[in-house]
C-alpha positions as CSV (number, residue, x, y, z in Angstrom):
1,M,27.4,242.6,119.3
2,S,26.6,242.0,122.9
3,F,28.5,239.1,124.5
4,R,29.5,238.7,128.1
5,S,31.9,236.0,128.9
6,A,34.2,235.1,131.9
7,V,37.4,233.1,132.3
8,I,38.0,231.6,135.7
9,T,41.5,231.6,137.1
10,F,42.7,229.1,139.7
11,P,46.1,229.0,141.5
12,G,48.2,227.2,138.9
13,S,46.2,228.1,135.8
14,N,48.5,228.9,133.0
15,C,46.2,229.1,129.9
16,D,43.7,231.6,131.3
17,R,45.1,234.5,129.3
18,D,45.1,232.4,126.1
19,L,41.4,231.7,126.5
20,A,40.7,235.4,127.3
21,V,42.6,236.5,124.2
22,A,40.7,234.0,122.0
23,L,37.4,235.1,123.3
24,E,38.2,238.8,122.8
25,Q,39.5,238.3,119.3
26,V,36.5,236.4,118.2
27,S,33.8,238.4,120.1
28,G,35.4,241.8,120.1
29,T,34.7,242.0,123.9
30,A,37.2,241.2,126.6
31,P,35.9,238.6,129.1
32,H,35.6,239.2,132.8
33,R,38.5,237.7,134.7
34,V,37.2,235.8,137.8
35,W,39.3,234.5,140.6
36,H,38.7,231.1,142.2
37,G,38.1,232.6,145.6
38,D,35.2,234.7,144.4
39,A,31.8,233.6,145.5
40,E,29.7,235.0,142.6
41,L,30.0,235.3,138.9
42,P,29.3,238.7,137.1
43,E,25.7,239.2,136.2
44,G,24.3,238.3,132.8
45,L,27.1,236.0,131.5
46,D,26.7,234.4,128.1
47,F,29.7,232.1,128.4
48,I,32.1,230.7,131.0
49,A,35.5,229.2,130.3
50,L,37.7,227.1,132.6
51,P,41.3,227.1,131.4
52,G,44.2,224.7,131.2
53,G,47.1,224.5,133.7
54,F,47.7,222.8,136.9
55,S,45.1,224.1,139.4
56,Y,46.4,223.8,142.9
57,G,49.5,222.1,141.5
58,D,47.4,219.0,140.6
59,Y,47.8,218.0,144.2
60,L,45.4,215.2,145.4
61,R,44.0,214.6,141.9
62,S,43.9,216.9,138.8
63,G,41.0,219.3,139.1
64,A,39.7,217.8,142.4
65,M,40.7,220.8,144.6
66,A,39.6,223.4,142.1
67,A,36.2,221.7,141.8
68,R,35.6,222.6,145.5
69,S,36.7,226.2,145.2
70,P,34.0,228.9,146.0
71,I,33.6,230.0,142.4
72,M,32.8,226.5,141.2
73,Q,29.5,226.5,143.1
74,A,28.4,229.5,141.1
75,V,29.7,227.9,137.9
76,V,27.7,224.7,138.6
77,R,24.5,226.8,139.3
78,A,25.1,228.8,136.0
79,A,25.5,225.5,134.0
80,E,22.3,224.1,135.5
81,R,20.5,227.3,134.3
82,G,21.8,226.6,130.8
83,V,24.8,229.0,130.6
84,P,27.4,227.5,128.2
85,V,30.6,226.3,130.0
86,L,33.8,225.3,128.2
87,G,36.5,223.4,130.1
88,V,39.8,223.0,128.3
89,C,42.5,220.5,129.6
90,N,42.6,221.1,133.3
91,G,39.2,222.8,132.9
92,F,37.9,219.4,131.6
93,Q,39.3,217.7,134.7
94,V,37.6,220.3,136.9
95,L,34.3,219.7,135.1
96,T,34.4,215.9,135.8
97,E,35.5,216.5,139.4
98,A,32.6,218.9,139.9
99,G,30.1,216.4,138.5
100,L,29.1,218.5,135.4
101,L,30.5,215.8,133.1
102,P,30.8,212.0,133.6
103,G,34.0,210.1,133.8
104,A,37.5,210.9,134.9
105,L,40.8,212.0,133.4
106,M,43.7,209.7,134.5
107,R,47.4,209.6,134.0
108,N,48.4,209.2,130.3
109,A,49.1,205.7,129.1
110,G,52.9,205.5,129.0
111,Q,53.2,207.9,132.0
112,T,54.5,210.7,129.7
113,F,53.5,214.3,129.2
114,V,52.1,214.8,125.7
115,C,52.7,218.1,123.9
116,R,52.1,218.3,120.2
117,T,49.5,219.2,117.6
118,V,47.2,216.2,116.9
119,P,44.4,215.4,114.5
120,L,40.9,215.4,115.9
121,R,37.8,214.1,114.3
122,V,34.6,216.2,114.9
123,E,32.0,213.7,116.0
124,T,29.0,216.0,116.0
125,S,28.0,219.4,114.6
126,Q,24.8,219.4,116.6
127,S,26.0,221.5,119.5
128,L,26.6,225.2,120.2
129,F,30.3,224.5,120.3
130,T,30.7,222.4,117.2
131,A,28.1,223.9,114.9
132,G,30.9,225.6,112.9
133,Y,32.3,222.2,111.9
134,E,31.1,219.3,109.8
135,A,30.5,215.9,111.4
136,G,33.4,213.7,110.4
137,Q,35.7,216.7,109.7
138,T,39.4,216.3,110.8
139,I,40.9,219.3,112.5
140,R,44.4,219.9,114.0
141,V,44.6,221.3,117.5
142,P,47.5,221.2,120.1
143,V,47.4,219.1,123.2
144,A,49.6,219.6,126.3
145,H,48.8,217.2,129.2
146,H,49.9,214.5,131.5
147,D,46.5,213.4,132.8
148,G,44.3,213.3,129.7
149,N,43.4,209.6,129.6
150,Y,39.6,209.7,129.6
151,F,38.0,206.9,131.5
152,A,34.3,205.9,132.1
153,D,32.5,202.6,132.5
154,E,31.1,200.9,129.5
155,A,27.5,201.9,130.2
156,T,28.5,205.6,130.4
157,L,30.6,205.3,127.2
158,D,27.7,203.7,125.4
159,R,25.3,206.4,126.6
160,L,27.7,209.2,125.5
161,E,28.0,207.6,122.0
162,G,24.2,206.9,121.7
163,E,23.2,210.4,122.7
164,G,25.7,212.0,120.4
165,R,27.7,213.6,123.3
166,V,31.1,212.7,122.1
167,A,32.2,216.0,120.6
168,F,35.8,215.2,119.5
169,R,37.8,212.0,119.1
170,Y,41.5,211.6,118.6
171,A,42.3,210.4,115.1
172,D,45.5,208.9,116.4
173,S,46.4,207.3,119.7
174,V,47.4,210.1,122.0
175,N,47.0,209.3,125.7
176,G,45.1,206.0,126.0
177,S,41.7,207.5,126.3
178,M,38.8,205.0,126.1
179,R,37.4,205.0,122.6
180,D,39.9,207.8,121.8
181,I,37.6,210.3,123.3
182,A,39.0,213.9,123.3
183,G,35.9,215.9,124.3
184,I,32.4,215.3,125.6
185,L,29.2,217.2,126.1
186,N,26.8,217.1,129.1
187,E,23.2,215.9,128.5
188,A,21.8,219.4,127.9
189,G,24.6,220.2,125.4
190,N,25.7,223.4,127.2
191,V,28.8,222.1,128.9
192,L,31.9,220.9,126.8
193,G,35.0,219.4,128.3
194,M,38.0,218.7,126.0
195,M,41.7,218.0,126.5
196,P,43.0,219.7,123.3
197,H,43.5,223.5,123.3
198,P,41.4,225.2,120.7
199,E,42.5,228.6,122.0
200,R,46.0,227.8,120.8
201,A,44.7,227.3,117.3
202,I,42.8,230.4,116.3
203,E,45.1,232.2,113.9
204,P,47.7,231.0,111.2
205,A,50.6,232.1,113.4
206,H,49.7,229.3,115.7
207,G,50.3,226.8,113.0
208,S,46.6,226.0,112.8
209,S,43.4,228.1,113.0
210,D,41.1,225.1,113.3
211,G,40.1,225.9,116.8
212,R,38.6,229.3,115.9
213,A,35.4,227.8,114.6
214,L,34.6,226.5,118.1
215,F,34.6,230.0,119.5
216,E,33.0,231.6,116.5
217,S,30.1,229.1,116.5
218,A,29.5,229.6,120.2
219,V,29.6,233.4,120.0
220,R,27.4,233.5,116.9
221,G,24.9,231.0,118.3
222,L,24.6,233.0,121.6
223,V,24.3,236.4,120.0
224,E,21.8,235.2,117.5
225,A,19.7,233.6,120.2
């Protein structure tokens, strides 16, 4: 199996190793570890992951400073070429701030940090990331965030719904996200941002292995392609 991936680390990232371990366990190949100050990505990447954490201490606005770091220019170019990009939690915030995904992640309703395993409904199986699930399937994945309240204007929300770009939806109220959106895709389908942490649910010891199918479907789809 030939699979080349990279995990980006920003100052304040704390889930980068989790993502790296998940990618290595599923693909059998350790990902490249890329620092935020690097100007270029490794050649020939099949997959890029932006981890959770508190990049730049969440100063100014969650993800806003990380989105302007040198490496993100290369990530944007790669995404525009069609390279799959996954942003988890703070990575989702960075993707919206970088303009790769619409909308914004605001402070949770209730102003509290939410840290628990939650039920998610898979809204589409028609993407590289979600092909391992059935549409309508309920999975259990942990969340851990303070600024996961997804917001977009009604026209954007209608477009996301109409184009099948809502990937995951909270089955219960978690953080006040509009239409209970937990994860969305870009128009081309190669960029996924989600607040829940699939990398923390890839083996039974985690309490759930429901996140594993996301990585397996992505690796399988890319290798087969």
